[in-house]
C-alpha positions in Angstrom: -4.7 -3.6 -29.3 -4.8 -1.8 -26.2 -8.1 -0.1 -24.6 -8.3 3.7 -24.8 -10.3 4.0 -21.6 -8.7 5.0 -18.5 -7.4 1.9 -16.4 -8.7 1.7 -13.0 -6.2 0.8 -9.9 -7.7 -0.6 -6.4 -5.6 0.3 -3.8 -6.0 -1.9 -0.6 -4.6 -0.8 2.3 -4.5 -1.8 6.0 -3.8 2.2 7.5 -3.3 5.4 6.9 0.0 6.1 5.7 0.5 2.9 3.7 -0.7 4.2 0.9 2.4 6.8 1.1 4.6 4.1 2.3 4.0 1.4 -0.3 2.2 2.6 -2.8 2.8 6.4 -2.8 5.3 6.4 -5.8 3.0 4.3 -8.1 -0.1 6.6 -7.0 1.3 9.6 -8.1 2.8 8.0 -11.8 -0.5 6.3 -12.5 -2.4 9.8 -12.0 -0.1 11.5 -14.2 -0.4 8.5 -16.5 -3.9 9.3 -16.8 -4.9 6.1 -14.6 -8.2 5.9 -12.1 -6.5 5.4 -8.5 -9.1 4.1 -6.0 -7.7 3.6 -2.0 -9.9 1.1 0.5 -8.3 1.7 4.0 -9.2 -1.6 6.1 -9.3 0.4 9.3 -8.9 3.5 10.5 -5.4 3.4 12.5 -6.9 3.9 15.6 -4.8 1.8 17.5 -1.4 2.9 16.5 0.4 5.3 18.8 1.5 9.1 18.3 3.8 11.9 19.8 1.7 14.1 18.9 -1.2 16.2 21.3 -4.6 15.7 19.3 -6.1 17.3 21.6 -9.8 16.2 22.1 -9.7 14.2 18.7 -9.1 10.0 18.9 -6.7 9.0 16.6 -8.7 7.5 14.6 -10.0 10.6 13.4 -6.5 12.6 12.7 -5.3 9.7 11.2 -8.4 9.9 8.5 -7.6 13.4 7.9 -4.4 12.8 7.4 -5.2 10.4 4.9 -7.5 12.4 3.1 -5.1 15.4 2.8 -1.9 12.5 1.2 -4.3 11.1 -1.2 -5.6 14.3 -2.5 -1.6 14.7 -2.5 -1.0 11.4 -4.4 -3.9 12.4 -7.1 -6.6 9.7 -5.2 -9.7 9.5 -7.2 -11.8 7.9 -4.6 -11.2 6.9 -0.8 -13.6 4.8 0.9 -13.1 3.1 4.8 -14.4 -0.4 5.5 -16.0 -1.0 8.9 -13.2 -2.3 11.4 -11.2 -1.7 13.8 -7.1 -1.6 14.0 -6.0 -4.6 15.4 -2.3 -3.5 16.2 0.4 -5.4 16.9 -0.1 -9.4 16.9 -0.7 -10.7 20.6 -1.5 -7.4 22.2 -5.3 -6.9 23.6 -6.2 -5.4 20.5 -6.1 -8.4 18.1 -8.4 -10.5 20.2 -11.5 -7.4 19.3 -13.9 -9.5 17.2 -13.8 -5.9 15.3 -10.6 -5.9 14.0 -9.8 -6.5 10.7 -7.7 -9.1 11.1 -10.2 -11.4 12.9 -13.1 -11.2 9.5 -13.5 -13.4 7.2 -11.3 -12.7 3.4 -13.9 -14.1 1.7 -15.9 -11.5 3.6 -14.6 -8.6 2.7 -13.7 -9.3 -0.5 -17.5 -9.4 -1.0 -18.0 -6.1 1.2 -15.1 -4.4 -1.2 -16.4 -6.1 -4.6 -20.2 -4.6 -3.1 -18.6 -0.9 -2.7 -17.1 -1.0 -6.3 -19.9 -2.9 -8.1 -19.6 0.6 -10.1 -16.0 0.5 -11.0 -13.8 -1.7 -13.9 -10.7 -2.7 -12.3 -7.6 -3.6 -13.8 -5.7 -4.7 -10.7 -5.6 -5.1 -7.4 -2.6 -4.0 -5.4 -2.7 -5.7 -1.9 0.5 -6.6 0.1 2.7 -9.1 0.3 1.8 -12.7 2.5 4.6 -11.6 4.8 2.2 -8.5 5.3 5.6 -7.1 4.9 6.4 -6.7 8.6 4.1 -9.4 10.0 1.1 -6.6 10.9 -1.7 -8.8 11.6 -4.0 -6.5 9.2 -1.7 -6.3 6.5 -1.8 -10.3 6.5 -5.6 -9.7 5.9 -5.2 -7.5 3.1 -2.9 -10.0 1.6 -5.5 -12.2 1.9 -7.9 -10.7 1.0 -7.0 -9.1 -2.5 -6.1 -12.9 -3.4 -9.7 -13.7 -2.3 -10.6 -10.9 -4.6 -9.0 -12.7 -7.4 -11.0 -15.3 -6.7 -13.9 -13.3 -8.1 -11.9 -12.6 -10.8 -12.7 -8.4 -10.5 -8.8 -8.0 -12.0 -6.9 -9.6 -14.3 -3.7 -8.8 -11.7 -2.9 -8.6 -8.8 -0.3 -7.0 -7.3 1.4 -7.4 -3.9 3.4 -4.3 -2.6 6.7 -5.5 -1.1 10.3 -3.8 -0.5 13.0 -5.8 -1.3 14.8 -7.7 1.5 18.0 -7.9 0.5 18.0 -4.2 -0.7 17.5 -3.7 2.9 19.4 -6.1 4.3 22.5 -4.7 2.3 22.3 -0.9 3.3 25.2 0.9 5.3 23.1 1.4 8.2 21.9 -2.6 8.1 23.6 -5.9 9.5 23.4 -8.1 6.7 20.8 -10.0 8.1 18.1 -11.9 5.9 14.1 -12.5 7.5 12.3 -15.0 5.5 9.1 -13.4 7.5 10.0 -9.5 6.6 8.2 -9.0 3.3 9.7 -11.2 0.3 13.2 -12.6 -1.5 14.5 -10.2 -4.7 14.4 -13.5 -6.5 10.1 -13.3 -6.4 9.9 -9.5 -7.0 8.6 -9.2 -10.7 8.2 -5.1 -10.9 8.8 -1.8 -9.3 7.6 1.9 -9.9 11.1 4.6 -9.0 11.9 7.7 -10.2 12.9 10.3 -8.3 9.4 12.8 -9.6 7.6 10.2 -8.1 9.6 9.7 -4.9 9.4 13.4 -4.3 5.8 13.4 -4.5 5.4 10.5 -2.2 7.1 12.2 0.2 4.8 15.4 0.2 2.6 13.6 0.9 3.8 11.6 4.0 4.7 14.8 5.6 0.8 15.5 6.0 1.1 11.9 8.4 1.9 14.0 11.3 0.9 11.8 13.8 3.2 8.6 12.4 6.4 10.3 10.8 9.4 10.6 13.4 9.5 13.6 15.8 12.8 14.9 13.6 10.9 14.7 9.9 10.3 18.2 8.9 7.4 18.0 6.4 9.1 21.8 5.3 12.2 20.6 5.0 12.5 17.0 5.3 15.9 15.0 5.0 15.8 12.3 2.4 18.1 11.0 1.9 17.7 7.7 4.3 14.3 7.7 3.2 14.5 7.2 -0.9 17.6 4.3 0.0 14.6 2.5 2.0 11.6 3.3 0.0 12.8 5.5 -3.1 11.5 2.1 -5.2 8.8 0.5 -4.4 8.5 -3.2 -5.7 5.7 -5.5 -6.5 4.8 -9.2 -6.8 2.5 -9.0 -10.4 0.2 -12.4 -10.6 -2.2 -12.9 -13.4 -5.8 -14.0 -12.3 -6.0 -16.0 -15.6 -3.7 -17.4 -18.0 -4.5 -15.1 -21.0 -4.1 -12.1 -18.7 -2.3 -9.2 -20.3 -0.1 -6.7 -18.7 0.1 -4.2 -22.0 -1.7 -1.8 -20.0 0.4 -1.4 -17.2 3.3 -1.6 -18.6 3.7 2.2 -19.0 3.1 1.9 -15.1 5.4 -0.9 -13.9 8.6 -1.8 -15.4 10.0 -4.9 -15.3 12.7 -5.8 -12.1 15.6 -6.6 -14.5 15.3 -2.8 -16.0 16.5 -1.6 -12.2 19.6 -0.1 -12.2 19.7 -0.4 -8.1 
């Protein structure tokens, strides 16, 4: 029998805007189902780039404000920030920063998150795939931390948010090549979240990240076709923490891969 208590999902994110791109539709749909959604950011995205005039505001502060607005759009119930710096892209000066998120011990970070959320009962932990989606050191760290948390048995399921790399390689503006260091293979995917309603809510939320969206993105009248083709479906690799972990309580949110219509 399915428990009547609200399900609680933890979304581990590397930077502000990742919550929208990778899991925005999932967060919106979960909220509509009465689930409790928690977002924990590893960094404030302070090593990123922007074409916006920030005035006297730091990029990290701007991205925090944007993330709070986006999470409100998606109905997040709780938002927390870990005390780490953005690592930046691999091989840059910021990656060597001892305080960078990617340089922290994953077990230590997992324990920090567990302490931070000691008053919560988690039903699933959502992180990223083993490639960190596109190889960013902080994204890889999210994967490691999520699976380290699994060893603490803090939730019955861990799900890796990812992209369907074969689908992306087959888009009209792609060259058809497959990079095995990017995202995940279609054969490894297990579940997805789709639906135009949730996609449109996700697109509205990402409009709050003006420091990160392309210059031609109009939050009041965005061109959604390309965004839909790439990010209209959110993909996951679900892994049980224990052999007897039941997916029943999450089945209304995550559809099995075989139900995807393409």
